[in-house]
C-alpha positions as a printed Julia matrix, in Angstrom:
504×3 Matrix{Float64}:
  97.92  128.07  113.86
  96.32  129.13  110.57
  92.62  128.95  109.88
  93.31  125.87  107.77
  94.81  123.62  110.43
  94.57  120.65  108.08
  95.69  120.42  104.47
  93.35  117.44  103.89
  90.02  116.67  105.57
  87.62  113.87  104.84
  84.29  114.2   106.63
  81.77  111.36  107.08
  82.82  109.51  103.92
  80.75  106.5   102.86
  81.23  104.32   99.79
  79.4   101.21   98.62
  80.23   98.76   95.84
  77.87   96.03   94.64
  77.23   94.03   97.8
  80.14   95.65   99.67
  79.99   98.62  102.07
  83.63   99.65  101.75
  83.48  102.86  103.82
  81.03  103.74  106.57
  81.04  107.34  107.86
  84.84  107.77  107.91
  86.44  111.03  109.05
  90.16  111.73  108.56
  92.25  114.89  109.06
  95.85  115.33  107.89
  98.03  118.28  108.92
 100.72  119.77  106.65
 104.3   118.72  107.37
 103.29  115.41  108.96
 103.37  111.72  108.11
  99.91  110.29  108.8
  99.8   106.48  108.74
  96.64  104.47  108.02
  96.55  100.84  109.15
  93.95   98.1   109.11
  93.23   94.6   107.93
  92.72   93.82  104.26
  89.25   95.05  103.36
  89.27   97.7   106.11
  88.86  100.43  103.47
  92.3   102.09  103.55
  93.0   102.12   99.81
  89.35  102.82   98.95
  89.39  105.91  101.19
  92.46  107.27   99.45
  91.06  106.5    96.01
  88.09  108.69   96.95
  90.56  111.52   97.57
  92.47  110.89   94.35
  89.5   110.93   91.98
  89.47  107.21   91.2
  86.2   106.67   93.1
  83.37  109.06   93.85
  81.92  109.14   97.35
  78.32  108.19   98.12
  78.24  110.49  101.12
  80.46  113.04  102.86
  82.88  115.7   101.67
  86.59  116.18  101.0
  88.34  119.47  101.81
  91.75  120.59  100.57
  93.2   123.61  102.39
  89.77  124.16  103.91
  87.93  124.29  100.57
  85.53  121.55   99.41
  86.78  119.58   96.4
  85.26  116.82   94.29
  87.57  115.2    91.74
  86.19  113.09   88.9
  89.64  112.16   87.55
  93.16  111.62   88.84
  94.35  114.54   86.65
  92.1   116.91   88.58
  93.55  115.63   91.85
  97.12  115.99   90.57
  96.45  119.52   89.3
  95.03  120.44   92.71
  98.1   119.2    94.55
  97.4   115.56   95.49
  99.59  112.7    94.22
  99.2   108.99   94.92
 101.5   105.99   94.63
  99.08  103.1    94.34
  99.58   99.64   95.84
  99.32   97.97   92.43
 101.98   99.43   90.15
 100.64  100.19   86.68
 103.49  101.48   84.5
 103.62  101.35   80.7
 106.26   98.59   80.33
 107.14   99.17   76.67
 108.03  102.84   77.2
 111.04  104.48   78.85
 111.25  105.74   82.43
 111.1   109.35   81.15
 107.99  108.54   79.06
 106.27  107.05   82.1
 107.38  109.96   84.24
 105.77  112.66   82.09
 102.83  110.68   80.73
  99.96  113.1    80.17
 102.13  116.17   80.75
 104.91  115.94   78.17
 107.12  119.03   77.86
 106.66  120.51   74.4
 108.52  122.78   72.0
 107.6   124.59   68.82
 108.42  122.9    65.55
 107.32  125.3    62.87
 103.61  125.89   63.37
 103.08  122.76   65.51
 104.19  121.62   68.95
 106.12  118.4    69.48
 107.4   116.56   72.55
 110.69  118.0    73.78
 112.54  114.7    74.25
 115.74  116.37   75.47
 113.96  118.37   78.18
 111.86  115.36   79.13
 115.0   113.29   79.75
 116.86  116.11   81.54
 113.94  116.99   83.83
 113.4   113.32   84.72
 117.11  112.89   85.5
 117.09  116.02   87.64
 114.27  114.67   89.85
 115.9   111.22   90.14
 119.29  112.76   90.96
 117.78  115.07   93.58
 116.23  112.04   95.28
 119.47  110.03   94.78
 117.6   107.31   92.87
 119.89  105.48   90.46
 117.68  104.82   87.42
 118.45  105.71   83.8
 115.59  107.84   82.39
 116.14  106.16   78.99
 115.73  102.62   80.39
 112.75  100.58   79.24
 110.43  100.14   82.22
 109.66   96.54   81.29
 113.33   95.69   81.91
 113.38   97.17   85.42
 113.0    95.19   88.65
 109.86   95.64   90.74
 111.84   97.69   93.27
 113.15  100.07   90.58
 109.62  100.57   89.23
 108.43  101.31   92.78
 111.18  103.93   93.21
 110.35  105.41   89.79
 106.71  105.9    90.8
 107.75  107.45   94.1
 109.96  109.93   92.23
 107.15  110.62   89.76
 104.77  111.48   92.61
 107.35  113.85   94.11
 107.79  115.55   90.71
 104.25  116.96   90.87
 105.28  119.24   93.77
 102.11  118.21   95.58
 100.75  119.38   98.94
  99.69  115.82   99.77
 101.41  112.6    98.68
  99.57  109.34   99.35
 101.78  106.25   99.56
  99.9   102.93   99.5
 102.24  100.11  100.57
 105.27  101.9    99.03
 107.86   99.47  100.44
 106.23   96.22   99.26
 108.92   95.65   96.61
 111.86   97.46   98.23
 115.0    96.1    99.88
 115.95   97.2   103.4
 118.43   99.74  102.04
 115.81  101.1    99.63
 113.3   101.41  102.49
 115.78  103.51  104.46
 116.34  105.62  101.35
 112.58  106.12  100.99
 112.33  107.21  104.64
 115.06  109.79  104.0
 112.97  111.13  101.09
 109.81  111.18  103.23
 111.53  113.11  106.04
 112.84  115.62  103.5
 109.33  116.13  102.09
 107.84  116.44  105.59
 110.4   119.13  106.47
 109.26  121.02  103.36
 105.7   121.11  104.75
 104.29  118.36  102.52
 101.74  116.0   104.08
 102.39  112.28  103.6
  99.57  109.74  103.97
 101.3   106.41  104.51
  99.47  103.08  104.24
 101.4   100.02  105.4
 100.97   96.65  107.09
 104.49   96.73  108.5
 104.37   97.82  112.13
 108.06   98.66  112.34
 107.69  101.13  109.47
 104.65  102.79  111.02
 106.48  103.42  114.28
 109.65  104.63  112.58
 108.23  107.11  110.07
 104.79  108.35  111.16
 103.61  111.17  113.43
 100.0   110.02  113.7
  98.19  106.74  113.08
  94.58  106.21  112.03
  93.32  102.66  112.6
  90.5   101.33  110.41
  88.38   98.19  110.75
  85.55   96.97  108.52
  85.22  100.28  106.67
  85.07  102.42  109.8
  87.58  104.59  111.63
  88.47  103.07  115.02
  90.52  106.09  116.09
  93.47  108.4   115.42
  96.42  108.52  117.83
  99.87  110.14  118.14
 102.36  107.44  117.16
 104.51  107.98  120.25
 101.58  106.93  122.46
 101.04  103.59  120.71
 102.36  100.05  121.01
 102.27   97.45  118.25
 100.11   95.2   120.44
  97.49   97.94  120.83
  97.47   98.71  117.09
  97.06   95.04  116.14
  94.3    94.53  118.71
  92.39   97.55  117.36
  92.94   96.44  113.74
  91.72   92.88  114.08
  89.39   93.23  117.07
  91.25   90.51  118.93
  94.64   89.77  120.45
  97.24   87.92  118.38
  99.59   86.26  120.84
 101.71   84.46  118.24
 102.75   85.7   114.81
 103.2    82.14  113.5
 101.06   79.05  114.13
 102.45   75.86  115.66
 103.55   73.41  112.99
 103.05   69.66  113.18
 104.43   68.64  109.78
 106.95   65.83  109.52
 109.11   66.01  106.37
 109.73   62.57  104.89
 111.15   61.34  101.58
 112.59   63.6    98.86
 109.92   64.71   96.39
 111.77   67.3    94.32
 115.45   67.15   93.43
 117.18   69.88   91.44
 120.74   69.38   90.2
 123.01   72.03   88.64
 120.07   73.93   87.17
 121.24   76.84   85.0
 119.08   79.39   83.23
 119.16   79.91   79.5
 119.61   83.59   80.35
 123.24   84.54   80.95
 122.44   86.88   83.85
 120.11   84.59   85.8
 120.54   81.57   88.12
 123.5    79.19   87.71
 124.3    75.67   88.98
 121.48   75.57   91.51
 121.09   72.3    93.43
 118.73   71.41   96.27
 116.25   68.8    97.5
 112.79   69.29   98.99
 110.98   66.63  101.0
 107.33   65.66  101.23
 105.57   67.62  103.95
 108.37   70.2   104.15
 108.15   73.99  104.11
 111.26   74.98  102.18
 112.02   78.7   102.34
 114.06   80.6    99.76
 115.67   83.85  100.88
 117.85   86.5    99.28
 117.9    90.12   98.26
 116.31   91.68   95.17
 118.25   90.41   92.16
 119.07   87.04   93.74
 117.05   85.34   90.94
 114.72   83.49   93.32
 111.58   84.21   91.27
 113.38   83.32   88.06
 114.37   79.96   89.55
 110.85   78.9    90.56
 109.41   80.21   87.29
 111.84   77.9    85.48
 110.63   74.97   87.61
 107.1    75.86   86.5
 108.06   75.98   82.82
 107.9    79.76   82.42
 111.63   80.18   81.74
 114.14   78.23   79.7
 116.82   76.0    81.21
 120.29   75.72   79.64
 121.34   72.61   81.53
 120.72   70.71   84.75
 118.05   68.22   85.81
 114.79   68.2    87.74
 113.5    64.99   89.33
 110.09   64.37   90.9
 109.63   61.27   93.05
 112.96   59.96   91.79
 112.17   60.32   88.07
 113.78   62.94   85.85
 111.24   65.24   84.22
 111.34   67.93   81.57
 109.01   70.88   82.13
 108.87   73.47   79.36
 105.46   75.02   80.04
 102.92   75.42   82.88
 100.63   72.72   81.44
 103.4    70.17   81.95
 104.06   71.58   85.44
 100.39   71.09   86.34
 100.6    67.53   85.0
 103.36   66.86   87.55
 101.13   68.45   90.24
 103.18   71.64   90.62
 101.43   74.96   91.31
 102.93   78.46   91.34
 101.57   81.58   92.98
 103.52   84.35   91.23
 105.11   87.39   92.87
 103.22   90.11   90.98
  99.51   89.63   91.72
  98.29   92.42   89.44
 100.49   91.59   86.45
 100.41   87.79   86.43
  97.75   86.65   88.88
  94.31   88.2    88.87
  91.63   88.83   86.27
  90.07   91.92   87.91
  86.89   92.16   85.81
  86.02   88.48   86.25
  84.19   87.06   89.27
  85.67   85.35   92.3
  84.25   82.09   90.91
  85.87   82.51   87.49
  89.22   83.56   88.96
  89.29   80.53   91.23
  88.37   78.08   88.46
  90.91   79.47   85.99
  93.6    76.79   86.51
  91.29   73.78   86.81
  88.33   74.54   84.54
  88.9    71.39   82.45
  87.98   69.24   85.48
  84.44   70.59   85.38
  83.68   70.2    81.67
  80.99   67.58   80.98
  80.94   65.31   77.94
  78.49   67.75   76.4
  81.16   70.45   76.53
  79.25   72.46   79.14
  80.62   73.27   82.59
  79.17   71.49   85.6
  78.31   74.75   87.29
  76.93   73.22   90.47
  80.0    71.08   91.2
  82.36   73.94   90.31
  80.51   76.36   92.58
  80.5    73.88   95.46
  84.25   73.29   95.19
  85.08   76.98   94.9
  82.83   77.81   97.86
  84.72   75.25   99.94
  88.1    76.8    99.12
  86.84   80.36   99.66
  85.43   79.44  103.08
  88.61   77.6   104.09
  90.74   80.64  103.21
  88.23   83.03  104.82
  87.98   85.2   101.72
  85.91   88.3   102.46
  83.54   88.59   99.5
  79.79   89.29   99.24
  79.38   86.37   96.85
  81.23   84.21   94.34
  79.82   86.37   91.54
  81.49   89.56   92.86
  84.09   90.95   90.48
  87.58   90.46   91.9
  88.49   94.14   91.49
  86.04   94.98   94.29
  87.96   92.85   96.81
  90.92   94.15   98.81
  94.43   93.24   97.71
  94.79   90.65  100.46
  91.53   88.94   99.58
  92.54   88.93   95.91
  95.69   87.12   97.01
  93.63   84.53   98.88
  91.55   83.9    95.75
  94.73   83.1    93.81
  95.8    80.7    96.55
  92.34   79.08   96.32
  92.8    78.78   92.55
  95.93   76.69   92.95
  94.65   74.64   95.87
  91.75   73.63   93.64
  94.26   71.92   91.32
  95.24   69.66   94.27
  99.01   70.15   93.86
 101.67   68.0    95.52
 104.23   70.82   95.25
 102.96   74.34   95.96
 105.36   77.19   95.16
 104.49   80.49   96.85
 106.39   83.59   95.68
 105.97   86.36   98.29
 102.55   84.97   99.35
 101.9    87.54  102.1
 102.95   90.7   100.27
 100.36   93.4   101.0
  98.5    91.23  103.52
  97.76   92.4   107.07
  98.88   90.6   110.23
  95.52   88.88  110.82
  95.26   87.58  107.26
  98.93   86.57  107.35
  98.29   84.31  110.33
  95.35   82.71  108.51
  97.53   82.06  105.47
 100.38   80.74  107.62
  97.93   78.34  109.27
  96.8    77.08  105.86
 100.43   76.59  104.76
 101.18   74.69  107.98
  98.09   72.48  107.51
  99.04   71.74  103.9
 102.52   70.68  104.97
 101.02   68.53  107.74
  98.84   66.78  105.14
 101.95   65.88  103.12
 102.05   68.72  100.59
 105.47   70.11   99.73
 105.7    73.89  100.12
 108.39   76.08   98.53
 108.07   79.65   99.82
 109.98   82.72   98.68
 109.87   85.6   101.12
 111.74   88.88  101.56
 110.59   89.06  105.19
 113.21   87.24  107.25
 111.0    86.74  110.35
 108.51   85.02  108.04
 111.19   82.75  106.56
 112.49   81.82  109.99
 109.05   81.45  111.56
 107.62   79.2   108.84
 110.46   77.23  107.23
 111.88   73.81  108.06
 114.93   74.74  105.99
 115.98   77.95  104.23
 117.99   78.12  101.01
 119.67   81.5   100.52
 120.65   82.86   97.1
 122.89   85.69   95.97
 123.14   86.83   92.35
 121.73   83.61   90.98
 123.76   81.16   93.05
 122.98   79.17   96.19
 125.18   80.45   99.04
 123.88   78.16  101.77
 121.03   76.1   103.2
 120.12   76.65  106.86
 118.05   74.62  109.29
 114.97   76.67  110.11
 115.31   76.15  113.88
 118.89   77.43  113.89
 118.53   80.21  111.31
 118.95   83.85  112.35
 118.42   87.09  110.45
 122.16   87.74  110.66
 123.0    84.33  109.17
 120.53   84.79  106.31
 121.78   88.3   105.54
 125.4    87.11  105.59
 124.59   84.45  102.99
 122.38   86.84  100.98
 125.29   89.24  100.51
 128.05   86.7    99.97
 128.61   85.44   96.46
 130.32   82.05   96.51
């Protein structure tokens, strides 16, 4: 073996944010031509560790070595130039520009135009198409990114990372927005890169992915490295126990809810958009957990956004407690005690530079305004503290900026925001995306308790075990139409997939 056994080494890395010790003496080694997985609960320090490699954060202590030589990047460009690329958990494309523009941002190919240089648009398009074609990713380089689905944007960023011809590619939750077929496609790409000698650092909460694609696994807990193991020597039970420091015997909590009368009735609802949902009808009962399944493009998110007043309706009716209602904006939806946790946390959920307190109060601030026009800070703080404690949000204080919390804890804050509005109907769009198994169970328990107390839960999920494990009934959609409604106790993954791929 060469003198440089590892392409990437991180030695005794520590990192502290205001009130948060994110990393505590972490050591990590990654060999070339391997897939090295990093797992851990939300807040374990996985993403923070990789951001220290990629030049987003500086370290407080320790050193990073690339090919045996110490490096210290103060920008992502320096990391990219040195041979490290990273696909971050929160996708941050430029939505108003084309795929090719996003692809070559900061490194546009140029050509001479008289005495000046201009962007070579033709080469930019051709080079982008060549990379996408090589990876067999079907995206038009001229397409506007804002018009792409979340899964297409995810694939675009994966292709962009590959285009840097890096020695190390860091993938932080790369499959969070991908379909099963797209995940298999990604794994084909990863194996191809591994065979070329490229090191892949793979962060994921999905155990089945870790065992399928990785060679080694590093387990982190509370900012420290628990250990690194060959994947073939591990079991999922051992990994989970090391991650959470306890044994999880059941993935889903027992449910004691008893659905009663119909609360929400939707009849022949059709979107104002020609290529969205059509003639959707269903009923949801008080105290019910009503799952919605389907593949990417099934228009599930578009449907619930229309119920919340974010999208226009061409025709059809919505009734709440037996009375027809018209909801054209979120203010009206809140009036009818409907809450919506959106699919894209970064784009439509969080305010990263504001505090945990401010983020939680955002949807119910009017309840705390005194006659004087000032906010009743004490009452607001008390209520927010109650929700934060109930959801077990890991935060140093309510004044901590949300950007310093892990993705899973950010998600919990958004849930707390909507629970503070005391909704009767709570719509959750992919509520556990990017959340570890321990935090998932906590959120499942909260959902079960809410249903037991008589709240109506509508939950979209792309994880079929989650749909089956949590839902009283499951409505499946395909290309904007309802293809069937299954009883949760009788539903199987095969039955859901059959309906998800069958247009009526």
